[in-house]
N, CA, C, O and CB atoms as a CASP TS submission, in Angstrom:
PFRMAT TS
TARGET T0000
AUTHOR 0000-0000-0000
METHOD Language model
MODEL 1
PARENT N/A
ATOM      1  N   MET     1      99.622  62.765  99.494  1.00  0.00           N
ATOM      2  CA  MET     1      98.705  63.739  99.134  1.00  0.00           C
ATOM      3  C   MET     1      99.401  64.792  98.521  1.00  0.00           C
ATOM      4  O   MET     1     100.473  65.283  98.874  1.00  0.00           O
ATOM      5  CB  MET     1      97.935  64.197 100.218  1.00  0.00           C
ATOM      6  N   ALA     2      98.643  65.110  97.508  1.00  0.00           N
ATOM      7  CA  ALA     2      99.417  66.536  96.735  1.00  0.00           C
ATOM      8  C   ALA     2      98.918  67.729  97.505  1.00  0.00           C
ATOM      9  O   ALA     2      97.825  67.786  98.070  1.00  0.00           O
ATOM     10  CB  ALA     2      98.948  66.823  94.926  1.00  0.00           C
ATOM     11  N   ALA     3      99.832  68.679  97.471  1.00  0.00           N
ATOM     12  CA  ALA     3      99.574  70.013  97.866  1.00  0.00           C
ATOM     13  C   ALA     3      98.208  70.611  97.115  1.00  0.00           C
ATOM     14  O   ALA     3      97.963  70.316  95.945  1.00  0.00           O
ATOM     15  CB  ALA     3     100.887  70.874  97.525  1.00  0.00           C
ATOM     16  N   LYS     4      97.455  71.372  97.803  1.00  0.00           N
ATOM     17  CA  LYS     4      96.360  72.088  97.069  1.00  0.00           C
ATOM     18  C   LYS     4      95.903  73.291  97.970  1.00  0.00           C
ATOM     19  O   LYS     4      96.153  73.517  99.154  1.00  0.00           O
ATOM     20  CB  LYS     4      95.096  71.075  96.741  1.00  0.00           C
ATOM     21  N   VAL     5      95.181  73.973  97.085  1.00  0.00           N
ATOM     22  CA  VAL     5      94.622  75.407  97.650  1.00  0.00           C
ATOM     23  C   VAL     5      93.306  75.042  98.184  1.00  0.00           C
ATOM     24  O   VAL     5      92.527  74.339  97.538  1.00  0.00           O
ATOM     25  CB  VAL     5      94.451  76.679  96.464  1.00  0.00           C
ATOM     26  N   THR     6      93.021  75.540  99.440  1.00  0.00           N
ATOM     27  CA  THR     6      91.605  75.317  99.928  1.00  0.00           C
ATOM     28  C   THR     6      90.781  76.574  99.921  1.00  0.00           C
ATOM     29  O   THR     6      89.578  76.461  99.683  1.00  0.00           O
ATOM     30  CB  THR     6      91.603  74.750 101.352  1.00  0.00           C
ATOM     31  N   ASP     7      91.312  77.798 100.165  1.00  0.00           N
ATOM     32  CA  ASP     7      90.610  78.953  99.968  1.00  0.00           C
ATOM     33  C   ASP     7      91.458  80.234 100.098  1.00  0.00           C
ATOM     34  O   ASP     7      92.683  80.150 100.193  1.00  0.00           O
ATOM     35  CB  ASP     7      89.517  78.962 100.881  1.00  0.00           C
ATOM     36  N   GLY     8      90.889  81.285 100.101  1.00  0.00           N
ATOM     37  CA  GLY     8      91.819  82.561 100.083  1.00  0.00           C
ATOM     38  C   GLY     8      90.974  83.894 100.258  1.00  0.00           C
ATOM     39  O   GLY     8      89.745  83.865 100.318  1.00  0.00           O
ATOM     40  N   ILE     9      91.663  84.979 100.331  1.00  0.00           N
ATOM     41  CA  ILE     9      91.260  86.373 100.434  1.00  0.00           C
ATOM     42  C   ILE     9      91.848  87.159  99.443  1.00  0.00           C
ATOM     43  O   ILE     9      93.017  86.922  99.139  1.00  0.00           O
ATOM     44  CB  ILE     9      91.564  86.937 101.690  1.00  0.00           C
ATOM     45  N   ILE    10      91.180  88.135  98.837  1.00  0.00           N
ATOM     46  CA  ILE    10      91.902  89.218  97.856  1.00  0.00           C
ATOM     47  C   ILE    10      91.538  90.423  98.730  1.00  0.00           C
ATOM     48  O   ILE    10      90.395  90.657  99.122  1.00  0.00           O
ATOM     49  CB  ILE    10      91.269  89.341  96.089  1.00  0.00           C
ATOM     50  N   ILE    11      92.555  91.119  98.981  1.00  0.00           N
ATOM     51  CA  ILE    11      92.254  92.588  99.703  1.00  0.00           C
ATOM     52  C   ILE    11      92.572  93.510  98.552  1.00  0.00           C
ATOM     53  O   ILE    11      93.631  93.434  97.929  1.00  0.00           O
ATOM     54  CB  ILE    11      93.283  92.993 101.169  1.00  0.00           C
ATOM     55  N   PHE    12      91.609  94.391  98.290  1.00  0.00           N
ATOM     56  CA  PHE    12      91.477  95.497  97.245  1.00  0.00           C
ATOM     57  C   PHE    12      91.708  96.679  98.039  1.00  0.00           C
ATOM     58  O   PHE    12      91.392  96.656  99.228  1.00  0.00           O
ATOM     59  CB  PHE    12      90.045  95.565  96.462  1.00  0.00           C
ATOM     60  N   ARG    13      92.321  97.914  97.422  1.00  0.00           N
ATOM     61  CA  ARG    13      92.315  99.244  97.964  1.00  0.00           C
ATOM     62  C   ARG    13      91.728 100.052  97.094  1.00  0.00           C
ATOM     63  O   ARG    13      91.885  99.860  95.888  1.00  0.00           O
ATOM     64  CB  ARG    13      93.557  99.751  98.290  1.00  0.00           C
ATOM     65  N   SER    14      90.975 101.066  97.563  1.00  0.00           N
ATOM     66  CA  SER    14      90.373 101.959  96.517  1.00  0.00           C
ATOM     67  C   SER    14      90.192 103.453  97.395  1.00  0.00           C
ATOM     68  O   SER    14      90.310 103.449  98.621  1.00  0.00           O
ATOM     69  CB  SER    14      88.762 101.241  95.876  1.00  0.00           C
ATOM     70  N   TRP    15      89.973 104.382  96.835  1.00  0.00           N
ATOM     71  CA  TRP    15      89.876 105.703  97.299  1.00  0.00           C
ATOM     72  C   TRP    15      88.260 105.714  97.553  1.00  0.00           C
ATOM     73  O   TRP    15      87.505 105.088  96.810  1.00  0.00           O
ATOM     74  CB  TRP    15      90.503 106.869  96.182  1.00  0.00           C
ATOM     75  N   ASN    16      87.852 106.387  98.531  1.00  0.00           N
ATOM     76  CA  ASN    16      86.316 106.541  98.799  1.00  0.00           C
ATOM     77  C   ASN    16      85.979 107.919  98.429  1.00  0.00           C
ATOM     78  O   ASN    16      86.903 108.644  98.060  1.00  0.00           O
ATOM     79  CB  ASN    16      85.875 106.267 100.355  1.00  0.00           C
ATOM     80  N   THR    17      84.826 108.367  98.474  1.00  0.00           N
ATOM     81  CA  THR    17      84.342 109.701  98.162  1.00  0.00           C
ATOM     82  C   THR    17      84.883 110.821  99.116  1.00  0.00           C
ATOM     83  O   THR    17      84.718 112.003  98.813  1.00  0.00           O
ATOM     84  CB  THR    17      82.828 109.683  98.206  1.00  0.00           C
ATOM     85  N   SER    18      85.521 110.459 100.252  1.00  0.00           N
ATOM     86  CA  SER    18      86.151 111.338 101.059  1.00  0.00           C
ATOM     87  C   SER    18      87.632 111.464 101.139  1.00  0.00           C
ATOM     88  O   SER    18      88.325 111.961 102.028  1.00  0.00           O
ATOM     89  CB  SER    18      85.727 111.103 102.186  1.00  0.00           C
ATOM     90  N   ARG    19      87.993 110.855  99.912  1.00  0.00           N
ATOM     91  CA  ARG    19      89.500 110.732  99.640  1.00  0.00           C
ATOM     92  C   ARG    19      90.371 109.976 100.816  1.00  0.00           C
ATOM     93  O   ARG    19      91.474 110.333 101.228  1.00  0.00           O
ATOM     94  CB  ARG    19      90.090 112.242  99.451  1.00  0.00           C
ATOM     95  N   GLN    20      89.581 108.815 101.265  1.00  0.00           N
ATOM     96  CA  GLN    20      90.310 108.010 102.145  1.00  0.00           C
ATOM     97  C   GLN    20      90.742 106.619 101.606  1.00  0.00           C
ATOM     98  O   GLN    20      89.995 106.058 100.805  1.00  0.00           O
ATOM     99  CB  GLN    20      89.524 107.855 103.325  1.00  0.00           C
ATOM    100  N   LEU    21      91.734 106.111 101.938  1.00  0.00           N
ATOM    101  CA  LEU    21      92.144 104.790 101.269  1.00  0.00           C
ATOM    102  C   LEU    21      91.440 103.789 102.227  1.00  0.00           C
ATOM    103  O   LEU    21      91.597 103.813 103.447  1.00  0.00           O
ATOM    104  CB  LEU    21      93.886 104.535 101.154  1.00  0.00           C
ATOM    105  N   VAL    22      90.565 102.816 101.493  1.00  0.00           N
ATOM    106  CA  VAL    22      89.940 101.928 102.170  1.00  0.00           C
ATOM    107  C   VAL    22      90.240 100.615 101.670  1.00  0.00           C
ATOM    108  O   VAL    22      90.564 100.513 100.487  1.00  0.00           O
ATOM    109  CB  VAL    22      88.646 102.198 102.192  1.00  0.00           C
ATOM    110  N   GLU    23      90.167  99.403 102.538  1.00  0.00           N
ATOM    111  CA  GLU    23      90.332  98.168 101.898  1.00  0.00           C
ATOM    112  C   GLU    23      88.995  97.294 102.052  1.00  0.00           C
ATOM    113  O   GLU    23      88.234  97.322 103.019  1.00  0.00           O
ATOM    114  CB  GLU    23      91.587  97.456 102.496  1.00  0.00           C
ATOM    115  N   THR    24      88.872  96.526 100.919  1.00  0.00           N
ATOM    116  CA  THR    24      87.807  95.684 101.004  1.00  0.00           C
ATOM    117  C   THR    24      88.281  94.168 100.601  1.00  0.00           C
ATOM    118  O   THR    24      89.204  93.944  99.817  1.00  0.00           O
ATOM    119  CB  THR    24      86.671  96.252 100.097  1.00  0.00           C
ATOM    120  N   GLU    25      87.507  93.169 101.257  1.00  0.00           N
ATOM    121  CA  GLU    25      87.908  92.017 100.834  1.00  0.00           C
ATOM    122  C   GLU    25      86.893  91.076 100.189  1.00  0.00           C
ATOM    123  O   GLU    25      85.702  91.198 100.474  1.00  0.00           O
ATOM    124  CB  GLU    25      88.483  91.470 101.845  1.00  0.00           C
ATOM    125  N   GLU    26      87.369  90.013  99.211  1.00  0.00           N
ATOM    126  CA  GLU    26      86.550  88.995  98.748  1.00  0.00           C
ATOM    127  C   GLU    26      87.227  87.690  98.831  1.00  0.00           C
ATOM    128  O   GLU    26      88.426  87.565  98.583  1.00  0.00           O
ATOM    129  CB  GLU    26      86.121  89.266  97.415  1.00  0.00           C
ATOM    130  N   THR    27      86.412  86.660  99.201  1.00  0.00           N
ATOM    131  CA  THR    27      86.804  85.320  99.366  1.00  0.00           C
ATOM    132  C   THR    27      86.749  84.318  98.079  1.00  0.00           C
ATOM    133  O   THR    27      85.821  84.366  97.271  1.00  0.00           O
ATOM    134  CB  THR    27      85.956  84.811 100.428  1.00  0.00           C
ATOM    135  N   PHE    28      87.635  83.574  97.993  1.00  0.00           N
ATOM    136  CA  PHE    28      87.724  82.622  96.685  1.00  0.00           C
ATOM    137  C   PHE    28      88.059  81.248  97.182  1.00  0.00           C
ATOM    138  O   PHE    28      88.775  81.067  98.167  1.00  0.00           O
ATOM    139  CB  PHE    28      88.918  83.104  95.558  1.00  0.00           C
ATOM    140  N   THR    29      87.477  80.203  96.416  1.00  0.00           N
ATOM    141  CA  THR    29      87.648  78.901  97.056  1.00  0.00           C
ATOM    142  C   THR    29      88.480  78.048  96.087  1.00  0.00           C
ATOM    143  O   THR    29      88.693  76.865  96.353  1.00  0.00           O
ATOM    144  CB  THR    29      86.242  78.216  97.398  1.00  0.00           C
ATOM    145  N   SER    30      88.995  78.668  94.877  1.00  0.00           N
ATOM    146  CA  SER    30      89.797  77.955  93.920  1.00  0.00           C
ATOM    147  C   SER    30      90.593  78.933  93.357  1.00  0.00           C
ATOM    148  O   SER    30      90.303  80.120  93.503  1.00  0.00           O
ATOM    149  CB  SER    30      89.042  77.202  92.893  1.00  0.00           C
ATOM    150  N   LEU    31      91.866  78.465  92.534  1.00  0.00           N
ATOM    151  CA  LEU    31      92.567  79.255  91.857  1.00  0.00           C
ATOM    152  C   LEU    31      91.943  79.970  90.669  1.00  0.00           C
ATOM    153  O   LEU    31      92.275  81.068  90.223  1.00  0.00           O
ATOM    154  CB  LEU    31      93.567  78.587  91.535  1.00  0.00           C
ATOM    155  N   ASP    32      90.952  79.134  90.218  1.00  0.00           N
ATOM    156  CA  ASP    32      90.040  79.646  88.919  1.00  0.00           C
ATOM    157  C   ASP    32      89.123  80.573  89.383  1.00  0.00           C
ATOM    158  O   ASP    32      88.739  81.434  88.593  1.00  0.00           O
ATOM    159  CB  ASP    32      89.178  78.494  88.150  1.00  0.00           C
ATOM    160  N   GLU    33      88.703  80.559  90.511  1.00  0.00           N
ATOM    161  CA  GLU    33      87.769  81.870  91.183  1.00  0.00           C
ATOM    162  C   GLU    33      88.508  82.901  91.349  1.00  0.00           C
ATOM    163  O   GLU    33      88.112  84.011  90.992  1.00  0.00           O
ATOM    164  CB  GLU    33      87.117  81.678  92.601  1.00  0.00           C
ATOM    165  N   LEU    34      89.870  82.686  91.994  1.00  0.00           N
ATOM    166  CA  LEU    34      90.728  83.769  92.097  1.00  0.00           C
ATOM    167  C   LEU    34      91.065  84.635  90.616  1.00  0.00           C
ATOM    168  O   LEU    34      91.023  85.864  90.564  1.00  0.00           O
ATOM    169  CB  LEU    34      92.018  83.155  92.734  1.00  0.00           C
ATOM    170  N   PHE    35      91.332  83.945  89.693  1.00  0.00           N
ATOM    171  CA  PHE    35      91.628  84.481  88.475  1.00  0.00           C
ATOM    172  C   PHE    35      90.497  85.150  87.986  1.00  0.00           C
ATOM    173  O   PHE    35      90.667  86.260  87.482  1.00  0.00           O
ATOM    174  CB  PHE    35      92.085  83.537  87.578  1.00  0.00           C
ATOM    175  N   ALA    36      89.229  84.607  88.055  1.00  0.00           N
ATOM    176  CA  ALA    36      88.172  85.350  87.436  1.00  0.00           C
ATOM    177  C   ALA    36      87.618  86.347  88.253  1.00  0.00           C
ATOM    178  O   ALA    36      86.760  87.031  87.694  1.00  0.00           O
ATOM    179  CB  ALA    36      87.159  84.530  87.016  1.00  0.00           C
ATOM    180  N   ARG    37      87.912  86.662  89.615  1.00  0.00           N
ATOM    181  CA  ARG    37      87.794  87.792  90.499  1.00  0.00           C
ATOM    182  C   ARG    37      88.942  89.031  90.023  1.00  0.00           C
ATOM    183  O   ARG    37      88.736  90.238  90.145  1.00  0.00           O
ATOM    184  CB  ARG    37      88.059  87.204  92.099  1.00  0.00           C
ATOM    185  N   CYS    38      89.836  88.577  89.617  1.00  0.00           N
ATOM    186  CA  CYS    38      90.921  89.755  89.322  1.00  0.00           C
ATOM    187  C   CYS    38      90.804  90.226  88.012  1.00  0.00           C
ATOM    188  O   CYS    38      91.346  91.293  87.722  1.00  0.00           O
ATOM    189  CB  CYS    38      92.418  89.322  89.484  1.00  0.00           C
ATOM    190  N   LEU    39      90.121  89.534  87.101  1.00  0.00           N
ATOM    191  CA  LEU    39      90.001  90.013  85.546  1.00  0.00           C
ATOM    192  C   LEU    39      89.228  91.233  85.460  1.00  0.00           C
ATOM    193  O   LEU    39      89.722  92.092  84.730  1.00  0.00           O
ATOM    194  CB  LEU    39      89.269  88.932  84.580  1.00  0.00           C
ATOM    195  N   PRO    40      88.115  91.520  86.039  1.00  0.00           N
ATOM    196  CA  PRO    40      87.441  92.878  85.542  1.00  0.00           C
ATOM    197  C   PRO    40      87.763  94.145  86.310  1.00  0.00           C
ATOM    198  O   PRO    40      87.017  95.124  86.282  1.00  0.00           O
ATOM    199  CB  PRO    40      85.909  92.756  85.596  1.00  0.00           C
ATOM    200  N   LEU    41      89.127  94.090  87.139  1.00  0.00           N
ATOM    201  CA  LEU    41      89.395  95.189  87.921  1.00  0.00           C
ATOM    202  C   LEU    41      89.806  96.400  86.901  1.00  0.00           C
ATOM    203  O   LEU    41      90.210  96.341  85.740  1.00  0.00           O
ATOM    204  CB  LEU    41      90.530  94.812  88.991  1.00  0.00           C
ATOM    205  N   SER    42      89.572  97.457  87.707  1.00  0.00           N
ATOM    206  CA  SER    42      90.049  98.790  87.077  1.00  0.00           C
ATOM    207  C   SER    42      90.897  99.454  87.888  1.00  0.00           C
ATOM    208  O   SER    42      91.221  98.964  88.970  1.00  0.00           O
ATOM    209  CB  SER    42      88.988  99.726  86.755  1.00  0.00           C
ATOM    210  N   ASP    43      91.383 100.700  87.451  1.00  0.00           N
ATOM    211  CA  ASP    43      92.163 101.459  88.410  1.00  0.00           C
ATOM    212  C   ASP    43      91.483 102.067  89.565  1.00  0.00           C
ATOM    213  O   ASP    43      92.136 102.718  90.380  1.00  0.00           O
ATOM    214  CB  ASP    43      92.802 102.467  87.754  1.00  0.00           C
ATOM    215  N   GLN    44      90.108 101.884  89.699  1.00  0.00           N
ATOM    216  CA  GLN    44      89.414 102.375  90.847  1.00  0.00           C
ATOM    217  C   GLN    44      89.592 101.324  92.076  1.00  0.00           C
ATOM    218  O   GLN    44      89.636 101.681  93.253  1.00  0.00           O
ATOM    219  CB  GLN    44      87.870 102.607  90.460  1.00  0.00           C
ATOM    220  N   LYS    45      89.690  99.921  91.614  1.00  0.00           N
ATOM    221  CA  LYS    45      89.657  98.819  92.594  1.00  0.00           C
ATOM    222  C   LYS    45      90.973  98.081  92.435  1.00  0.00           C
ATOM    223  O   LYS    45      91.123  97.330  91.470  1.00  0.00           O
ATOM    224  CB  LYS    45      88.403  97.844  92.378  1.00  0.00           C
ATOM    225  N   LEU    46      92.027  98.273  93.420  1.00  0.00           N
ATOM    226  CA  LEU    46      93.386  97.722  92.952  1.00  0.00           C
ATOM    227  C   LEU    46      93.644  96.409  94.037  1.00  0.00           C
ATOM    228  O   LEU    46      93.345  96.407  95.231  1.00  0.00           O
ATOM    229  CB  LEU    46      94.724  99.047  93.055  1.00  0.00           C
ATOM    230  N   VAL    47      94.185  95.474  93.383  1.00  0.00           N
ATOM    231  CA  VAL    47      94.612  94.333  94.334  1.00  0.00           C
ATOM    232  C   VAL    47      95.705  94.758  95.102  1.00  0.00           C
ATOM    233  O   VAL    47      96.704  95.228  94.557  1.00  0.00           O
ATOM    234  CB  VAL    47      95.008  93.040  93.625  1.00  0.00           C
ATOM    235  N   ASP    48      95.605  94.632  96.364  1.00  0.00           N
ATOM    236  CA  ASP    48      96.819  95.060  97.246  1.00  0.00           C
ATOM    237  C   ASP    48      97.482  93.704  97.722  1.00  0.00           C
ATOM    238  O   ASP    48      98.713  93.665  97.722  1.00  0.00           O
ATOM    239  CB  ASP    48      96.333  96.033  98.614  1.00  0.00           C
ATOM    240  N   ARG    49      96.768  92.584  98.129  1.00  0.00           N
ATOM    241  CA  ARG    49      97.105  91.563  98.577  1.00  0.00           C
ATOM    242  C   ARG    49      96.266  90.239  98.371  1.00  0.00           C
ATOM    243  O   ARG    49      95.036  90.258  98.334  1.00  0.00           O
ATOM    244  CB  ARG    49      97.283  91.878  99.701  1.00  0.00           C
ATOM    245  N   ILE    50      96.947  89.196  98.252  1.00  0.00           N
ATOM    246  CA  ILE    50      96.328  87.904  97.904  1.00  0.00           C
ATOM    247  C   ILE    50      96.820  87.014  99.050  1.00  0.00           C
ATOM    248  O   ILE    50      98.024  86.844  99.243  1.00  0.00           O
ATOM    249  CB  ILE    50      96.753  87.339  96.394  1.00  0.00           C
ATOM    250  N   ILE    51      95.834  86.425  99.837  1.00  0.00           N
ATOM    251  CA  ILE    51      96.065  85.502 100.921  1.00  0.00           C
ATOM    252  C   ILE    51      95.757  84.134 100.386  1.00  0.00           C
ATOM    253  O   ILE    51      94.566  83.993 100.110  1.00  0.00           O
ATOM    254  CB  ILE    51      95.211  85.840 102.175  1.00  0.00           C
ATOM    255  N   ILE    52      96.442  83.198 100.191  1.00  0.00           N
ATOM    256  CA  ILE    52      96.149  81.728  99.813  1.00  0.00           C
ATOM    257  C   ILE    52      96.211  80.835 100.953  1.00  0.00           C
ATOM    258  O   ILE    52      97.304  80.695 101.501  1.00  0.00           O
ATOM    259  CB  ILE    52      97.124  81.194  98.775  1.00  0.00           C
ATOM    260  N   HIS    53      95.181  80.200 101.401  1.00  0.00           N
ATOM    261  CA  HIS    53      95.229  79.032 102.390  1.00  0.00           C
ATOM    262  C   HIS    53      95.245  77.888 101.721  1.00  0.00           C
ATOM    263  O   HIS    53      94.595  77.886 100.675  1.00  0.00           O
ATOM    264  CB  HIS    53      94.131  78.960 103.336  1.00  0.00           C
ATOM    265  N   GLY    54      95.901  76.733 102.075  1.00  0.00           N
ATOM    266  CA  GLY    54      96.036  75.563 101.441  1.00  0.00           C
ATOM    267  C   GLY    54      96.779  74.573 102.384  1.00  0.00           C
ATOM    268  O   GLY    54      97.167  74.880 103.511  1.00  0.00           O
ATOM    269  N   LEU    55      96.965  73.144 101.708  1.00  0.00           N
ATOM    270  CA  LEU    55      97.516  72.176 102.552  1.00  0.00           C
ATOM    271  C   LEU    55      98.789  71.696 101.700  1.00  0.00           C
ATOM    272  O   LEU    55      98.732  71.633 100.472  1.00  0.00           O
ATOM    273  CB  LEU    55      96.423  70.986 102.930  1.00  0.00           C
ATOM    274  N   ASP    56      99.992  71.347 102.461  1.00  0.00           N
ATOM    275  CA  ASP    56     101.142  71.130 101.743  1.00  0.00           C
ATOM    276  C   ASP    56     101.094  69.496 101.579  1.00  0.00           C
ATOM    277  O   ASP    56     100.090  68.906 101.976  1.00  0.00           O
ATOM    278  CB  ASP    56     102.484  71.760 102.526  1.00  0.00           C
ATOM    279  N   ASP    57     102.179  68.769 100.993  1.00  0.00           N
ATOM    280  CA  ASP    57     102.219  67.478 100.686  1.00  0.00           C
ATOM    281  C   ASP    57     101.816  66.500 101.860  1.00  0.00           C
ATOM    282  O   ASP    57     101.243  65.435 101.632  1.00  0.00           O
ATOM    283  CB  ASP    57     103.516  67.229 100.201  1.00  0.00           C
ATOM    284  N   ASP    58     102.179  66.959 103.225  1.00  0.00           N
ATOM    285  CA  ASP    58     101.888  66.206 104.165  1.00  0.00           C
ATOM    286  C   ASP    58     100.535  66.543 104.940  1.00  0.00           C
ATOM    287  O   ASP    58     100.340  66.078 106.063  1.00  0.00           O
ATOM    288  CB  ASP    58     102.979  66.206 104.930  1.00  0.00           C
ATOM    289  N   GLY    59      99.619  67.355 104.314  1.00  0.00           N
ATOM    290  CA  GLY    59      98.265  67.789 104.957  1.00  0.00           C
ATOM    291  C   GLY    59      98.547  68.771 105.773  1.00  0.00           C
ATOM    292  O   GLY    59      97.485  69.140 106.275  1.00  0.00           O
ATOM    293  N   LYS    60      99.517  69.449 106.206  1.00  0.00           N
ATOM    294  CA  LYS    60      99.571  70.556 107.114  1.00  0.00           C
ATOM    295  C   LYS    60      99.289  71.905 106.322  1.00  0.00           C
ATOM    296  O   LYS    60      99.578  72.141 105.149  1.00  0.00           O
ATOM    297  CB  LYS    60     100.979  70.580 107.835  1.00  0.00           C
ATOM    298  N   PRO    61      98.694  72.682 107.183  1.00  0.00           N
ATOM    299  CA  PRO    61      98.132  73.996 106.507  1.00  0.00           C
ATOM    300  C   PRO    61      99.052  74.842 106.368  1.00  0.00           C
ATOM    301  O   PRO    61      99.889  75.057 107.245  1.00  0.00           O
ATOM    302  CB  PRO    61      97.090  74.692 107.180  1.00  0.00           C
ATOM    303  N   ARG    62      99.015  75.462 105.192  1.00  0.00           N
ATOM    304  CA  ARG    62     100.102  76.430 104.745  1.00  0.00           C
ATOM    305  C   ARG    62      99.349  77.777 104.518  1.00  0.00           C
ATOM    306  O   ARG    62      98.119  77.808 104.541  1.00  0.00           O
ATOM    307  CB  ARG    62     100.905  75.912 103.336  1.00  0.00           C
ATOM    308  N   GLN    63     100.128  78.922 104.290  1.00  0.00           N
ATOM    309  CA  GLN    63      99.479  80.143 103.963  1.00  0.00           C
ATOM    310  C   GLN    63     100.638  80.861 103.045  1.00  0.00           C
ATOM    311  O   GLN    63     101.811  80.831 103.417  1.00  0.00           O
ATOM    312  CB  GLN    63      98.999  81.017 105.370  1.00  0.00           C
ATOM    313  N   LEU    64     100.282  81.446 101.940  1.00  0.00           N
ATOM    314  CA  LEU    64     100.997  82.132 101.068  1.00  0.00           C
ATOM    315  C   LEU    64     100.439  83.374 100.943  1.00  0.00           C
ATOM    316  O   LEU    64      99.213  83.476 100.895  1.00  0.00           O
ATOM    317  CB  LEU    64     101.124  81.514  99.898  1.00  0.00           C
ATOM    318  N   ILE    65     101.286  84.521 100.873  1.00  0.00           N
ATOM    319  CA  ILE    65     100.758  85.835 100.928  1.00  0.00           C
ATOM    320  C   ILE    65     101.557  86.773  99.893  1.00  0.00           C
ATOM    321  O   ILE    65     102.744  87.079 100.000  1.00  0.00           O
ATOM    322  CB  ILE    65     100.848  86.367 102.418  1.00  0.00           C
ATOM    323  N   LEU    66     100.679  87.168  98.876  1.00  0.00           N
ATOM    324  CA  LEU    66     101.144  87.864  97.630  1.00  0.00           C
ATOM    325  C   LEU    66     100.849  89.392  97.914  1.00  0.00           C
ATOM    326  O   LEU    66      99.732  89.850  98.155  1.00  0.00           O
ATOM    327  CB  LEU    66     100.344  87.296  96.235  1.00  0.00           C
ATOM    328  N   VAL    67     102.062  90.124  97.844  1.00  0.00           N
ATOM    329  CA  VAL    67     101.726  91.564  98.132  1.00  0.00           C
ATOM    330  C   VAL    67     102.067  92.291  96.944  1.00  0.00           C
ATOM    331  O   VAL    67     103.067  91.965  96.305  1.00  0.00           O
ATOM    332  CB  VAL    67     102.470  92.163  99.366  1.00  0.00           C
ATOM    333  N   PHE    68     101.295  93.299  96.563  1.00  0.00           N
ATOM    334  CA  PHE    68     101.219  94.106  95.252  1.00  0.00           C
ATOM    335  C   PHE    68     101.654  95.652  95.657  1.00  0.00           C
ATOM    336  O   PHE    68     101.271  96.133  96.724  1.00  0.00           O
ATOM    337  CB  PHE    68      99.568  94.044  94.561  1.00  0.00           C
ATOM    338  N   GLU    69     102.366  96.294  94.858  1.00  0.00           N
ATOM    339  CA  GLU    69     102.545  97.734  94.886  1.00  0.00           C
ATOM    340  C   GLU    69     101.912  98.376  93.694  1.00  0.00           C
ATOM    341  O   GLU    69     102.014  98.033  92.516  1.00  0.00           O
ATOM    342  CB  GLU    69     104.000  98.091  94.947  1.00  0.00           C
ATOM    343  N   SER    70     101.217  99.401  94.228  1.00  0.00           N
ATOM    344  CA  SER    70     100.579 100.246  92.796  1.00  0.00           C
ATOM    345  C   SER    70     101.584 101.271  92.721  1.00  0.00           C
ATOM    346  O   SER    70     102.120 101.731  93.730  1.00  0.00           O
ATOM    347  CB  SER    70      98.856 101.039  92.899  1.00  0.00           C
ATOM    348  N   VAL    71     101.894 101.694  91.377  1.00  0.00           N
ATOM    349  CA  VAL    71     102.635 102.884  90.991  1.00  0.00           C
ATOM    350  C   VAL    71     102.112 103.691  90.006  1.00  0.00           C
ATOM    351  O   VAL    71     101.883 103.217  88.893  1.00  0.00           O
ATOM    352  CB  VAL    71     103.840 102.580  90.595  1.00  0.00           C
ATOM    353  N   THR    72     101.867 104.976  90.291  1.00  0.00           N
ATOM    354  CA  THR    72     101.605 105.913  89.238  1.00  0.00           C
ATOM    355  C   THR    72     102.416 106.789  88.604  1.00  0.00           C
ATOM    356  O   THR    72     103.077 107.581  89.276  1.00  0.00           O
ATOM    357  CB  THR    72     100.826 106.567  89.559  1.00  0.00           C
ATOM    358  N   VAL    73     102.481 106.781  87.367  1.00  0.00           N
ATOM    359  CA  VAL    73     103.563 107.486  86.596  1.00  0.00           C
ATOM    360  C   VAL    73     102.785 108.357  85.873  1.00  0.00           C
ATOM    361  O   VAL    73     101.840 107.933  85.207  1.00  0.00           O
ATOM    362  CB  VAL    73     104.503 106.610  85.681  1.00  0.00           C
ATOM    363  N   SER    74     103.107 109.694  85.930  1.00  0.00           N
ATOM    364  CA  SER    74     102.577 110.776  85.109  1.00  0.00           C
ATOM    365  C   SER    74     103.572 111.595  84.472  1.00  0.00           C
ATOM    366  O   SER    74     103.231 112.536  83.756  1.00  0.00           O
ATOM    367  CB  SER    74     101.748 111.621  85.868  1.00  0.00           C
TER
END
């Protein structure tokens, strides 16, 4: 069996109107869907983490977590 992605979660961070940092989540079921969900993003909605669930070559569940850091340069 070939390793494959089954689903995942994108965690976004943004500032609300009260100047509080909040996290929101969106799910995806394929890497193509993940790519499409990340394309229209702006500085208002930043990707913080991507959690990818899948199966390895032996069919065992695996999880990959990608963590991003945002930097503001002025």
